[in-house]
C-alpha positions as a Markdown table, in Angstrom:
| # | Residue | x | y | z |
|---|---|---|---|---|
| 1 | Met | -156.1 | -15.5 | -121.2 |
| 2 | Ala | -158.6 | -17.9 | -119.4 |
| 3 | Gly | -158.0 | -20.9 | -121.6 |
| 4 | Asp | -154.0 | -20.4 | -120.4 |
| 5 | Thr | -155.6 | -20.7 | -116.7 |
| 6 | Lys | -157.8 | -23.7 | -116.8 |
| 7 | Gly | -155.2 | -26.2 | -119.0 |
| 8 | Asn | -152.3 | -25.3 | -116.5 |
| 9 | Glu | -155.2 | -25.9 | -113.3 |
| 10 | Glu | -156.2 | -29.3 | -115.7 |
| 11 | Val | -151.9 | -29.9 | -115.6 |
| 12 | Val | -151.9 | -29.7 | -112.2 |
| 13 | Leu | -154.8 | -32.1 | -110.8 |
| 14 | Glu | -152.9 | -34.7 | -113.1 |
| 15 | Asp | -149.7 | -34.0 | -111.9 |
| 16 | Asp | -151.9 | -34.6 | -108.3 |
| 17 | Gln | -153.6 | -37.8 | -109.8 |
| 18 | Gln | -149.8 | -39.1 | -110.5 |
| 19 | Ser | -148.3 | -38.1 | -107.5 |
| 20 | Asp | -151.2 | -39.3 | -105.6 |
| 21 | Leu | -151.6 | -42.4 | -107.6 |
| 22 | Arg | -147.6 | -43.8 | -107.6 |
| 23 | Thr | -148.3 | -42.7 | -103.4 |
| 24 | Leu | -150.4 | -45.1 | -103.0 |
| 25 | Ala | -149.4 | -48.0 | -104.7 |
| 26 | Glu | -145.8 | -47.1 | -102.7 |
| 27 | Leu | -147.4 | -47.4 | -99.4 |
| 28 | Leu | -149.7 | -51.2 | -100.6 |
| 29 | Cys | -146.2 | -52.2 | -101.8 |
| 30 | Phe | -143.8 | -51.5 | -98.8 |
| 31 | Glu | -146.3 | -51.7 | -96.0 |
| 32 | Glu | -149.1 | -53.6 | -94.7 |
| 33 | Val | -151.7 | -52.1 | -96.1 |
| 34 | Pro | -155.0 | -54.4 | -98.2 |
| 35 | Pro | -155.5 | -53.5 | -101.0 |
| 36 | Lys | -159.1 | -53.2 | -101.0 |
| 37 | Trp | -158.8 | -50.4 | -98.6 |
| 38 | Thr | -158.0 | -48.7 | -101.6 |
| 39 | Gln | -161.7 | -48.4 | -103.3 |
| 40 | Asp | -162.7 | -46.8 | -99.4 |
| 41 | Phe | -162.4 | -43.7 | -100.4 |
| 42 | Asp | -163.7 | -42.3 | -96.9 |
| 43 | Ser | -160.3 | -44.6 | -95.3 |
| 44 | Leu | -158.4 | -43.0 | -98.3 |
| 45 | His | -158.8 | -39.7 | -97.2 |
| 46 | Ser | -158.8 | -40.8 | -93.7 |
| 47 | Ile | -154.7 | -40.6 | -93.7 |
| 48 | Gly | -154.4 | -37.2 | -95.0 |
| 49 | Lys | -152.5 | -37.9 | -97.8 |
| 50 | Phe | -154.6 | -37.4 | -100.8 |
| 51 | Ser | -156.6 | -35.0 | -102.3 |
| 52 | Pro | -160.1 | -34.6 | -102.2 |
| 53 | Leu | -160.8 | -35.6 | -105.7 |
| 54 | Phe | -158.3 | -38.7 | -106.1 |
| 55 | Met | -160.8 | -41.5 | -106.6 |
| 56 | Pro | -158.5 | -43.8 | -108.7 |
| 57 | Ser | -160.0 | -47.4 | -110.1 |
| 58 | Phe | -158.5 | -49.5 | -108.8 |
| 59 | Asn | -157.0 | -50.8 | -112.0 |
| 60 | Glu | -155.3 | -47.8 | -112.3 |
| 61 | Val | -154.0 | -48.9 | -109.1 |
| 62 | Glu | -152.7 | -52.2 | -110.0 |
| 63 | Thr | -150.9 | -50.8 | -113.4 |
| 64 | Glu | -148.8 | -48.4 | -110.7 |
| 65 | Cys | -148.0 | -50.8 | -108.0 |
| 66 | Met | -146.7 | -53.1 | -111.1 |
| 67 | Glu | -144.4 | -50.3 | -112.0 |
| 68 | Val | -142.7 | -49.8 | -108.4 |
| 69 | Phe | -142.2 | -53.1 | -108.4 |
| 70 | Lys | -140.2 | -53.3 | -111.3 |
| 71 | Lys | -138.0 | -50.7 | -110.2 |
| 72 | Lys | -137.5 | -52.0 | -107.1 |
| 73 | Lys | -136.4 | -55.6 | -108.5 |
| 74 | Met | -134.1 | -53.9 | -110.7 |
| 75 | Glu | -132.6 | -52.6 | -107.2 |
| 76 | Thr | -133.0 | -55.5 | -105.8 |
| 77 | Lys | -131.7 | -57.8 | -108.7 |
| 78 | Lys | -128.6 | -55.2 | -108.7 |
| 79 | Ile | -128.0 | -55.7 | -104.7 |
| 80 | Leu | -128.0 | -59.3 | -104.8 |
| 81 | Gly | -126.3 | -59.7 | -108.1 |
| 82 | Asn | -123.2 | -57.4 | -106.3 |
| 83 | Phe | -123.7 | -59.9 | -103.0 |
| 84 | Asp | -120.5 | -61.4 | -102.5 |
| 85 | Gly | -121.3 | -64.3 | -100.6 |
| 86 | Gln | -123.9 | -67.2 | -100.5 |
| 87 | Ile | -127.5 | -67.6 | -100.2 |
| 88 | Ser | -129.1 | -69.8 | -98.4 |
| 89 | Leu | -132.8 | -70.3 | -99.9 |
| 90 | Ser | -136.8 | -71.7 | -98.0 |
| 91 | Val | -139.3 | -72.8 | -99.8 |
| 92 | Asp | -142.6 | -72.5 | -97.2 |
| 93 | Ile | -146.1 | -73.8 | -98.7 |
| 94 | Leu | -148.9 | -71.0 | -96.9 |
| 95 | Arg | -152.7 | -72.5 | -97.7 |
| 96 | Cys | -155.7 | -70.4 | -98.1 |
| 97 | Glu | -159.3 | -71.8 | -96.4 |
| 98 | Ser | -161.1 | -69.0 | -97.5 |
| 99 | Tyr | -165.3 | -69.4 | -96.9 |
| 100 | Phe | -165.6 | -66.2 | -99.3 |
| 101 | Asp | -163.8 | -66.9 | -102.0 |
| 102 | Pro | -163.5 | -70.7 | -102.7 |
| 103 | Ser | -161.3 | -69.8 | -105.7 |
| 104 | Cys | -158.5 | -68.8 | -103.9 |
| 105 | Cys | -158.6 | -71.5 | -101.7 |
| 106 | Gly | -155.5 | -73.6 | -102.6 |
| 107 | Asp | -151.8 | -73.9 | -101.4 |
| 108 | Tyr | -149.2 | -71.5 | -102.4 |
| 109 | Leu | -145.7 | -71.6 | -102.3 |
| 110 | Cys | -143.2 | -68.9 | -101.1 |
| 111 | Leu | -139.3 | -68.8 | -102.1 |
| 112 | Ser | -136.8 | -66.4 | -100.2 |
| 113 | Ala | -133.7 | -65.8 | -100.3 |
| 114 | His | -131.6 | -65.5 | -96.8 |
| 115 | Phe | -128.2 | -63.7 | -96.7 |
| 116 | Ile | -126.0 | -61.4 | -93.7 |
| 117 | Asp | -125.1 | -58.1 | -95.9 |
| 118 | Glu | -122.7 | -56.0 | -96.1 |
| 119 | Asn | -123.3 | -54.7 | -92.5 |
| 120 | Trp | -124.0 | -58.0 | -90.9 |
| 121 | Glu | -127.5 | -57.7 | -91.1 |
| 122 | Leu | -130.3 | -60.4 | -91.8 |
| 123 | Lys | -132.1 | -60.1 | -94.8 |
| 124 | Lys | -135.2 | -62.7 | -95.8 |
| 125 | Trp | -136.7 | -61.7 | -99.0 |
| 126 | Val | -139.2 | -63.0 | -101.2 |
| 127 | Leu | -138.3 | -63.9 | -104.6 |
| 128 | Gln | -141.8 | -65.8 | -105.3 |
| 129 | Phe | -144.6 | -65.7 | -104.2 |
| 130 | Ser | -147.5 | -67.9 | -106.5 |
| 131 | Cys | -149.9 | -70.7 | -106.6 |
| 132 | Ile | -149.3 | -73.7 | -106.7 |
| 133 | Ser | -152.7 | -75.6 | -106.9 |
| 134 | Val | -156.5 | -75.2 | -106.1 |
| 135 | Ser | -159.2 | -76.6 | -104.9 |
| 136 | Val | -161.0 | -76.6 | -107.2 |
| 137 | Ser | -160.9 | -77.8 | -110.8 |
| 138 | Gly | -161.2 | -76.1 | -113.8 |
| 139 | Pro | -159.1 | -73.6 | -115.8 |
| 140 | Ser | -158.4 | -71.6 | -113.0 |
| 141 | Tyr | -155.9 | -75.1 | -112.0 |
| 142 | Asp | -152.4 | -73.2 | -110.9 |
| 143 | Ser | -149.9 | -74.2 | -114.1 |
| 144 | Leu | -147.3 | -74.7 | -112.2 |
| 145 | His | -147.5 | -78.0 | -111.9 |
| 146 | Lys | -146.0 | -78.6 | -115.0 |
| 147 | Tyr | -142.4 | -77.8 | -113.4 |
| 148 | Glu | -140.8 | -80.5 | -111.4 |
| 149 | Asp | -139.4 | -77.2 | -109.1 |
| 150 | Trp | -142.6 | -75.1 | -108.6 |
| 151 | Gly | -140.7 | -72.5 | -111.1 |
| 152 | Ile | -137.6 | -72.5 | -108.9 |
| 153 | Leu | -135.1 | -72.9 | -110.8 |
| 154 | Arg | -136.7 | -70.7 | -113.6 |
| 155 | Thr | -136.8 | -67.7 | -111.1 |
| 156 | Leu | -133.6 | -68.2 | -109.4 |
| 157 | Glu | -132.0 | -67.8 | -113.1 |
| 158 | Asp | -134.6 | -64.8 | -113.8 |
| 159 | Trp | -132.6 | -63.3 | -110.3 |
| 160 | Gly | -129.4 | -63.9 | -111.6 |
| 161 | Ile | -128.3 | -65.9 | -108.0 |
| 162 | Glu | -128.8 | -69.7 | -109.3 |
| 163 | Asn | -125.0 | -70.1 | -108.5 |
| 164 | Lys | -125.2 | -68.5 | -105.5 |
| 165 | Ile | -127.3 | -70.9 | -103.7 |
| 166 | Ser | -125.7 | -73.0 | -100.7 |
| 167 | Ala | -128.7 | -73.6 | -98.8 |
| 168 | Leu | -132.2 | -75.5 | -99.2 |
| 169 | Thr | -135.0 | -75.2 | -96.7 |
| 170 | Leu | -138.1 | -76.5 | -96.3 |
| 171 | Lys | -141.1 | -79.1 | -94.8 |
| 172 | Asn | -139.9 | -82.8 | -95.1 |
| 173 | Asp | -141.6 | -84.4 | -97.0 |
| 174 | Asn | -141.6 | -86.8 | -100.1 |
| 175 | Cys | -142.3 | -84.0 | -102.1 |
| 176 | Asn | -139.9 | -81.9 | -100.6 |
| 177 | Asn | -137.6 | -85.0 | -101.0 |
| 178 | Glu | -137.6 | -85.2 | -105.5 |
| 179 | Leu | -138.1 | -81.3 | -105.5 |
| 180 | Val | -134.9 | -80.9 | -103.2 |
| 181 | Glu | -132.9 | -83.5 | -105.4 |
| 182 | Phe | -133.8 | -82.5 | -108.1 |
| 183 | Val | -132.9 | -78.8 | -107.9 |
| 184 | Lys | -129.6 | -80.8 | -106.1 |
| 185 | Arg | -129.3 | -82.1 | -109.2 |
| 186 | Arg | -129.0 | -78.7 | -111.4 |
| 187 | Ile | -127.1 | -77.0 | -108.6 |
| 188 | Gln | -123.8 | -79.4 | -109.0 |
| 189 | Glu | -124.1 | -79.4 | -112.3 |
| 190 | Asn | -122.5 | -75.7 | -112.0 |
| 191 | Asn | -119.8 | -77.4 | -109.3 |
| 192 | Gly | -121.6 | -75.9 | -106.5 |
| 193 | Lys | -123.4 | -77.9 | -103.0 |
| 194 | Leu | -126.3 | -77.3 | -101.3 |
| 195 | Phe | -127.0 | -78.0 | -98.0 |
| 196 | Arg | -131.0 | -80.1 | -97.9 |
| 197 | Val | -131.9 | -77.9 | -94.5 |
| 198 | Tyr | -135.0 | -80.1 | -92.6 |
| 199 | Cys | -137.2 | -77.4 | -90.5 |
| 200 | Cys | -137.4 | -77.4 | -87.0 |
| 201 | Ala | -140.2 | -75.9 | -86.6 |
| 202 | Glu | -141.8 | -78.8 | -88.4 |
| 203 | Met | -139.8 | -81.5 | -86.5 |
| 204 | Ile | -140.8 | -80.4 | -83.4 |
| 205 | Ser | -144.9 | -79.4 | -84.2 |
| 206 | Val | -145.1 | -83.4 | -85.3 |
| 207 | Met | -144.2 | -84.9 | -82.3 |
| 208 | Val | -146.4 | -82.9 | -79.9 |
| 209 | Gln | -149.1 | -83.7 | -82.6 |
| 210 | Asp | -148.0 | -87.2 | -82.3 |
| 211 | Ala | -148.7 | -86.8 | -78.7 |
| 212 | Phe | -151.6 | -85.5 | -79.0 |
| 213 | Asp | -153.0 | -87.6 | -81.4 |
| 214 | Lys | -152.4 | -90.3 | -78.9 |
| 215 | Ile | -155.2 | -88.6 | -76.7 |
| 216 | Glu | -157.5 | -87.7 | -80.0 |
| 217 | Asp | -160.2 | -89.6 | -78.6 |
| 218 | Ile | -159.6 | -88.4 | -75.1 |
| 219 | Val | -159.5 | -84.9 | -75.6 |
| 220 | His | -162.4 | -85.3 | -78.1 |
| 221 | Lys | -164.3 | -85.8 | -74.3 |
| 222 | Val | -162.2 | -83.3 | -72.8 |
| 223 | Arg | -164.5 | -80.9 | -74.6 |
| 224 | Gln | -167.5 | -82.5 | -73.0 |
| 225 | Val | -167.4 | -81.0 | -70.1 |
| 226 | Tyr | -164.5 | -78.5 | -70.7 |
| 227 | Thr | -165.2 | -75.6 | -73.6 |
| 228 | Phe | -161.6 | -75.0 | -75.3 |
| 229 | Asn | -161.4 | -71.0 | -74.9 |
| 230 | Ile | -159.3 | -69.9 | -77.2 |
| 231 | Asp | -159.4 | -72.4 | -80.7 |
| 232 | Tyr | -156.9 | -71.3 | -82.8 |
| 233 | Pro | -154.5 | -74.3 | -84.6 |
| 234 | Phe | -150.8 | -73.7 | -82.1 |
| 235 | Trp | -149.7 | -76.5 | -80.4 |
| 236 | Phe | -148.8 | -74.1 | -77.5 |
| 237 | Leu | -152.4 | -73.0 | -77.1 |
| 238 | Lys | -154.0 | -76.8 | -77.2 |
| 239 | Leu | -151.8 | -77.5 | -74.7 |
| 240 | Ala | -152.2 | -74.7 | -72.4 |
| 241 | Asn | -155.9 | -75.5 | -72.6 |
| 242 | Leu | -156.0 | -79.1 | -71.4 |
| 243 | Gln | -153.9 | -78.1 | -68.4 |
| 244 | Ile | -156.6 | -76.0 | -67.6 |
| 245 | Ala | -158.7 | -78.9 | -67.8 |
| 246 | Val | -156.9 | -81.1 | -66.1 |
| 247 | Lys | -156.8 | -78.3 | -63.2 |
| 248 | Ser | -160.0 | -78.4 | -63.5 |
| 249 | Trp | -161.1 | -82.0 | -63.3 |
| 250 | Ser | -162.4 | -83.8 | -59.5 |
| 251 | Thr | -163.7 | -87.1 | -59.4 |
| 252 | Lys | -167.4 | -86.8 | -59.2 |
| 253 | Asp | -166.8 | -84.7 | -62.6 |
| 254 | Val | -166.3 | -88.4 | -64.8 |
| 255 | Ile | -168.2 | -91.0 | -62.3 |
| 256 | Gly | -171.1 | -92.8 | -63.8 |
| 257 | Ser | -171.3 | -91.3 | -67.7 |
| 258 | Asn | -169.5 | -92.2 | -70.6 |
| 259 | Asp | -169.0 | -89.6 | -72.6 |
| 260 | Val | -166.4 | -87.5 | -69.9 |
| 261 | Pro | -163.0 | -88.5 | -69.7 |
| 262 | Ser | -162.3 | -91.7 | -66.6 |
| 263 | Pro | -160.0 | -91.1 | -63.9 |
| 264 | Glu | -157.1 | -93.1 | -66.0 |
| 265 | Glu | -157.7 | -91.0 | -69.0 |
| 266 | Trp | -157.4 | -87.9 | -67.4 |
| 267 | Lys | -154.0 | -89.2 | -66.0 |
| 268 | Lys | -153.0 | -90.1 | -69.3 |
| 269 | Val | -153.9 | -86.3 | -70.4 |
| 270 | Glu | -152.0 | -84.8 | -67.4 |
| 271 | Gly | -148.8 | -86.7 | -68.5 |
| 272 | Val | -148.7 | -86.0 | -71.7 |
| 273 | Cys | -149.3 | -82.7 | -70.9 |
| 274 | Lys | -146.4 | -82.8 | -68.8 |
| 275 | Ile | -144.0 | -84.4 | -71.6 |
| 276 | Leu | -145.2 | -81.5 | -73.8 |
| 277 | Glu | -144.7 | -78.8 | -70.4 |
| 278 | Asn | -140.7 | -79.8 | -71.3 |
| 279 | Ile | -141.4 | -79.4 | -74.8 |
| 280 | Asn | -142.6 | -75.8 | -74.8 |
| 281 | Glu | -140.0 | -74.9 | -72.5 |
| 282 | Val | -137.1 | -75.2 | -75.1 |
| 283 | Ser | -139.0 | -74.1 | -78.1 |
| 284 | Asp | -139.9 | -70.8 | -76.1 |
| 285 | Ala | -136.0 | -70.3 | -75.4 |
| 286 | Leu | -135.8 | -71.4 | -79.2 |
| 287 | Phe | -137.5 | -70.4 | -81.9 |
| 288 | Tyr | -138.0 | -66.7 | -79.8 |
| 289 | Thr | -134.5 | -65.5 | -80.2 |
| 290 | Thr | -134.0 | -63.0 | -82.0 |
| 291 | Pro | -132.0 | -63.0 | -85.0 |
| 292 | Leu | -132.8 | -66.7 | -84.7 |
| 293 | Thr | -129.5 | -67.8 | -86.0 |
| 294 | Pro | -128.4 | -71.8 | -86.5 |
| 295 | Asn | -125.7 | -71.8 | -84.0 |
| 296 | Val | -128.4 | -71.3 | -81.3 |
| 297 | Tyr | -129.9 | -74.4 | -82.5 |
| 298 | Leu | -127.3 | -77.1 | -81.0 |
| 299 | Cys | -127.5 | -75.9 | -77.2 |
| 300 | His | -131.2 | -75.6 | -77.2 |
| 301 | Leu | -131.7 | -79.2 | -78.9 |
| 302 | His | -129.7 | -81.0 | -77.2 |
| 303 | Trp | -131.5 | -80.3 | -73.9 |
| 304 | Leu | -134.8 | -82.2 | -76.0 |
| 305 | Pro | -133.4 | -85.8 | -75.4 |
| 306 | Lys | -132.4 | -85.1 | -71.7 |
| 307 | Ile | -135.8 | -84.0 | -70.9 |
| 308 | Leu | -137.5 | -87.5 | -73.2 |
| 309 | Ala | -135.3 | -89.9 | -71.2 |
| 310 | Lys | -136.4 | -88.2 | -68.0 |
| 311 | Val | -139.9 | -88.8 | -69.0 |
| 312 | Ser | -139.9 | -92.0 | -70.0 |
| 313 | Ile | -138.3 | -93.2 | -66.9 |
| 314 | Asp | -140.6 | -90.9 | -64.3 |
| 315 | Ser | -144.1 | -92.5 | -66.5 |
| 316 | Asp | -146.1 | -94.9 | -66.8 |
| 317 | Cys | -146.5 | -97.4 | -69.7 |
| 318 | Phe | -148.5 | -95.0 | -72.1 |
| 319 | Asn | -146.6 | -92.1 | -71.5 |
| 320 | Arg | -143.5 | -94.2 | -72.5 |
| 321 | Ile | -144.8 | -95.3 | -75.8 |
| 322 | Val | -145.6 | -91.7 | -76.0 |
| 323 | Val | -142.0 | -90.4 | -75.3 |
| 324 | Glu | -141.0 | -92.9 | -77.3 |
| 325 | Asp | -142.5 | -92.3 | -80.5 |
| 326 | Met | -141.1 | -88.5 | -80.5 |
| 327 | Ser | -137.8 | -89.6 | -79.5 |
| 328 | Lys | -137.0 | -91.5 | -82.6 |
| 329 | Lys | -138.9 | -88.6 | -85.2 |
| 330 | Phe | -135.9 | -86.1 | -83.2 |
| 331 | Asp | -133.4 | -89.0 | -83.5 |
| 332 | Lys | -133.9 | -89.1 | -87.0 |
| 333 | Tyr | -134.0 | -84.9 | -87.5 |
| 334 | Trp | -131.0 | -85.0 | -85.4 |
| 335 | Asp | -129.2 | -87.1 | -87.2 |
| 336 | Asp | -129.6 | -85.1 | -90.5 |
| 337 | Met | -129.0 | -81.9 | -88.8 |
| 338 | Phe | -125.8 | -82.7 | -86.2 |
| 339 | Leu | -123.3 | -81.9 | -88.8 |
| 340 | Leu | -124.7 | -78.5 | -89.7 |
| 341 | Leu | -125.7 | -77.2 | -86.4 |
| 342 | Ala | -122.3 | -78.3 | -85.3 |
| 343 | Ile | -121.0 | -76.4 | -87.3 |
| 344 | Ser | -122.9 | -73.3 | -86.7 |
| 345 | Ala | -122.5 | -73.4 | -83.4 |
| 346 | Ala | -118.6 | -73.8 | -83.4 |
| 347 | Leu | -118.9 | -70.2 | -85.2 |
| 348 | Asp | -120.4 | -68.8 | -81.9 |
| 349 | Pro | -117.6 | -67.4 | -80.3 |
| 350 | Arg | -119.2 | -68.5 | -77.0 |
| 351 | Leu | -119.7 | -71.5 | -78.1 |
| 352 | Lys | -116.9 | -72.6 | -80.4 |
| 353 | Met | -115.5 | -76.9 | -81.0 |
| 354 | Arg | -115.2 | -76.8 | -76.6 |
| 355 | Tyr | -119.1 | -77.1 | -76.2 |
| 356 | Ile | -119.1 | -79.8 | -79.2 |
| 357 | Glu | -116.6 | -81.6 | -76.7 |
| 358 | Phe | -118.4 | -80.4 | -73.4 |
| 359 | Leu | -121.6 | -81.5 | -75.3 |
| 360 | Phe | -120.7 | -85.8 | -76.3 |
| 361 | Ser | -118.6 | -86.0 | -73.0 |
| 362 | Lys | -122.1 | -85.7 | -71.2 |
| 363 | Val | -123.0 | -88.5 | -74.0 |
| 364 | Lys | -123.0 | -92.1 | -73.0 |
| 365 | Asn | -123.7 | -95.1 | -75.3 |
| 366 | Arg | -121.8 | -92.8 | -78.7 |
| 367 | Asn | -118.9 | -92.7 | -79.9 |
| 368 | Gly | -118.2 | -88.7 | -78.7 |
| 369 | Asn | -114.2 | -88.2 | -79.5 |
| 370 | Ser | -115.2 | -89.9 | -83.5 |
| 371 | Gln | -118.0 | -87.1 | -83.9 |
| 372 | Val | -116.1 | -84.5 | -82.5 |
| 373 | Ala | -113.3 | -85.4 | -84.8 |
| 374 | Val | -116.3 | -85.3 | -88.0 |
| 375 | Val | -117.5 | -82.0 | -86.7 |
| 376 | Ser | -114.0 | -80.3 | -86.4 |
| 377 | Gly | -112.6 | -82.3 | -89.4 |
| 378 | Ala | -116.2 | -80.7 | -91.3 |
| 379 | Ile | -115.0 | -77.6 | -90.7 |
| 380 | His | -111.4 | -77.2 | -91.3 |
| 381 | Lys | -112.5 | -78.6 | -94.9 |
| 382 | Leu | -115.1 | -76.1 | -95.5 |
| 383 | Phe | -112.8 | -73.4 | -94.0 |
| 384 | Asp | -110.4 | -74.8 | -96.8 |
| 385 | Glu | -112.5 | -74.1 | -99.7 |
| 386 | Tyr | -113.4 | -70.6 | -98.8 |
| 387 | Val | -109.0 | -70.5 | -98.3 |
| 388 | Val | -108.7 | -71.2 | -101.8 |
| 389 | Arg | -112.0 | -69.5 | -103.2 |
| 390 | Phe | -111.5 | -66.4 | -101.5 |
| 391 | Arg | -107.8 | -64.9 | -101.7 |
| 392 | Leu | -107.2 | -61.9 | -99.1 |
| 393 | Gln | -105.9 | -59.2 | -100.6 |
| 394 | Asp | -102.4 | -57.3 | -99.3 |
| 395 | Tyr | -103.8 | -55.0 | -96.5 |
| 396 | Gln | -106.6 | -58.8 | -95.6 |
| 397 | Gln | -102.3 | -60.1 | -94.8 |
| 398 | Phe | -100.1 | -57.9 | -93.3 |
| 399 | Ile | -103.4 | -57.6 | -90.6 |
| 400 | His | -103.7 | -61.7 | -90.5 |
| 401 | Leu | -99.7 | -61.9 | -90.0 |
| 402 | Asn | -99.9 | -59.1 | -87.4 |
| 403 | Asp | -102.6 | -60.5 | -85.7 |
| 404 | His | -101.3 | -64.7 | -85.9 |
| 405 | Ser | -98.7 | -66.7 | -86.9 |
| 406 | Lys | -98.1 | -67.2 | -90.0 |
| 407 | Glu | -98.2 | -71.4 | -89.4 |
| 408 | Lys | -101.7 | -70.6 | -87.9 |
| 409 | Ser | -104.5 | -70.2 | -90.1 |
| 410 | Asp | -107.9 | -68.1 | -88.8 |
| 411 | Leu | -109.7 | -70.9 | -88.1 |
| 412 | Asp | -107.3 | -72.4 | -85.8 |
| 413 | Cys | -106.6 | -68.9 | -84.4 |
| 414 | Tyr | -110.4 | -68.2 | -83.4 |
| 415 | Leu | -110.4 | -71.8 | -82.3 |
| 416 | Glu | -107.7 | -71.2 | -79.9 |
| 417 | Gln | -109.0 | -68.1 | -77.8 |
| 418 | Pro | -111.1 | -68.8 | -74.7 |
| 419 | Val | -115.1 | -68.4 | -75.5 |
| 420 | Leu | -116.4 | -65.7 | -74.5 |
| 421 | Arg | -119.0 | -65.5 | -71.1 |
| 422 | Asn | -122.4 | -65.9 | -72.2 |
| 423 | Asn | -124.7 | -62.8 | -72.2 |
| 424 | Lys | -128.1 | -62.1 | -72.9 |
| 425 | Asn | -127.9 | -59.5 | -75.4 |
| 426 | Phe | -125.6 | -61.6 | -77.4 |
| 427 | Asn | -125.4 | -60.5 | -81.4 |
| 428 | Ala | -123.3 | -63.4 | -83.4 |
| 429 | Leu | -124.0 | -61.2 | -86.2 |
| 430 | Ala | -123.1 | -57.2 | -84.0 |
| 431 | Trp | -119.9 | -59.8 | -82.8 |
| 432 | Trp | -118.7 | -61.4 | -86.2 |
| 433 | Arg | -118.6 | -58.1 | -87.8 |
| 434 | Ile | -116.2 | -56.5 | -86.0 |
| 435 | Ala | -114.4 | -59.3 | -85.3 |
| 436 | Gly | -114.1 | -60.3 | -89.5 |
| 437 | Ile | -111.0 | -57.8 | -89.3 |
| 438 | Glu | -108.9 | -60.4 | -87.6 |
| 439 | Tyr | -110.7 | -63.8 | -88.7 |
| 440 | Pro | -111.4 | -62.3 | -92.6 |
| 441 | Thr | -111.4 | -65.7 | -94.8 |
| 442 | Leu | -113.5 | -67.3 | -91.3 |
| 443 | Ser | -115.7 | -64.1 | -91.3 |
| 444 | Arg | -116.7 | -64.6 | -94.8 |
| 445 | Met | -117.3 | -68.6 | -94.0 |
| 446 | Ala | -119.9 | -67.3 | -90.7 |
| 447 | Arg | -121.7 | -64.8 | -92.7 |
| 448 | Asp | -122.9 | -68.1 | -94.7 |
| 449 | Phe | -124.0 | -70.3 | -92.4 |
| 450 | Leu | -125.6 | -68.0 | -89.4 |
| 451 | Ala | -127.4 | -66.8 | -92.9 |
| 452 | Ile | -129.1 | -70.5 | -93.0 |
| 453 | Pro | -132.2 | -70.7 | -91.9 |
| 454 | Val | -132.7 | -74.1 | -90.2 |
| 455 | Ser | -137.0 | -72.8 | -89.3 |
| 456 | Leu | -139.0 | -71.4 | -92.1 |
| 457 | Ala | -140.6 | -69.7 | -89.2 |
| 458 | Ser | -140.3 | -68.3 | -85.6 |
| 459 | Lys | -142.0 | -66.7 | -82.4 |
| 460 | Ile | -145.5 | -67.6 | -82.7 |
| 461 | Asp | -145.0 | -68.9 | -86.1 |
| 462 | Ala | -143.1 | -72.2 | -85.3 |
| 463 | His | -146.5 | -73.1 | -83.4 |
| 464 | Tyr | -148.6 | -74.1 | -86.2 |
| 465 | Thr | -150.4 | -77.7 | -86.2 |
| 466 | Val | -150.9 | -76.5 | -90.3 |
| 467 | Pro | -149.9 | -75.1 | -93.2 |
| 468 | Lys | -149.6 | -71.5 | -92.1 |
| 469 | Pro | -152.1 | -69.4 | -93.7 |
| 470 | Ala | -152.0 | -67.0 | -96.6 |
| 471 | Asp | -152.7 | -63.6 | -96.3 |
| 472 | Asp | -156.3 | -63.4 | -97.3 |
| 473 | His | -155.8 | -60.1 | -99.2 |
| 474 | Leu | -153.3 | -61.0 | -101.4 |
| 475 | Val | -154.7 | -64.4 | -102.8 |
| 476 | Trp | -158.1 | -62.9 | -104.5 |
| 477 | Leu | -155.5 | -60.6 | -106.6 |
| 478 | Lys | -154.4 | -61.3 | -110.3 |
| 479 | Pro | -150.8 | -63.6 | -110.0 |
| 480 | Asp | -148.7 | -61.0 | -110.9 |
| 481 | Leu | -149.9 | -58.6 | -108.4 |
| 482 | Met | -149.9 | -61.0 | -105.7 |
| 483 | Asn | -146.1 | -61.8 | -106.3 |
| 484 | Ala | -145.3 | -58.3 | -107.0 |
| 485 | Leu | -147.0 | -56.6 | -103.0 |
| 486 | Met | -145.6 | -59.8 | -101.5 |
| 487 | Cys | -142.3 | -59.6 | -102.7 |
| 488 | Thr | -142.0 | -55.7 | -102.3 |
| 489 | Arg | -142.8 | -55.7 | -98.9 |
| 490 | Ser | -140.1 | -57.9 | -98.3 |
| 491 | Trp | -137.6 | -55.6 | -99.9 |
| 492 | Val | -137.6 | -53.2 | -97.3 |
């Protein structure tokens, strides 16, 4: 009898241990809990979810996390497999520069899927997180370098979504251009189309950094007389520090010394700060928009050339050179991205094609009418493709014919309606969720376009002047576990 009791207690204890292990694994997979914390048993038991005798090894935790990942991946894969819209991809390269563990230093690829689900909620799910280079030589060098696309196509095939990809967003450099062309060729082999999207946040950061580079020697002198309080790699913080330094500047501070800025140099810093202050206002208004969907970019970005033009007129020779170089970078981005941004803006009921027409009515030295015609032609062509691909069901046809003239399409009826008044709480996704009943085909197109990430970051992360840091709590893990935690945390 005593033996039976002891055996039952051991079974109960084993069940409790397994239950605690699954709870801990789910905590790691679905919340921002540092993995090393699992070996700090005092902290582990302080949250009150585990039995006092629960002291798992890290190998046990790792194995259970992988089980949670596999189960969640099957659910996520089913959702993406059944998804009847287009999926956009983003490729972000993060960097780890750990002084404590050099073996973790290097670049990490984060491949994410962006889409708008059936409830019109914008999703960003990580599909792959892997090391693509390390800063030390030897056997730890990652094998992904032997793939032309860092394993992206292999990942898409594993997820079964290679035929659903419509856009690819990444930074603009030669390596990424080769990557896009490789992926594009493979997708177009299956009669697909791929929009190449350039990261807007990077474009603005490069413009700003170019301005800082032109006063780099002067900034070094500024640091001799003013200590930057916060010196993280965000360009708005560097701007704030320089603005404070300029305000504290006085003539007697600099007389008779070559180690501090001259009055002329202070003026250059002041001029650059005024330029960047205006850009920062546009940047904040854009990147702090929630949700950050592509329809909002055009109406914010069109202010940048106006700002730069005004500053160029009002500035001295030095600042005009700064502005000219910034303008070249912006013009290149505008030429590359205008059509995508314009189509997205037209899908905003506060803007539509009337905003595009208004925008070009204010632009001199450009053939505004032809640009409007290009946008109109492109959006109608895309809509016609959706009409062919997605035939309306009988009831949807009935609703459409009841609401609209037989000769008019969803798109024509939508564009003919008056634009909505702007409201700071307006949400384009919420509007289209309701309007989808009236515009069934156009709403499909809007759902695909409004999911395209025009920037790889938003809010404060959009202001980095260096690659964004990888999570140093995760990069020391084995590759499979690191990937599992990055993915599952994005799927909740």
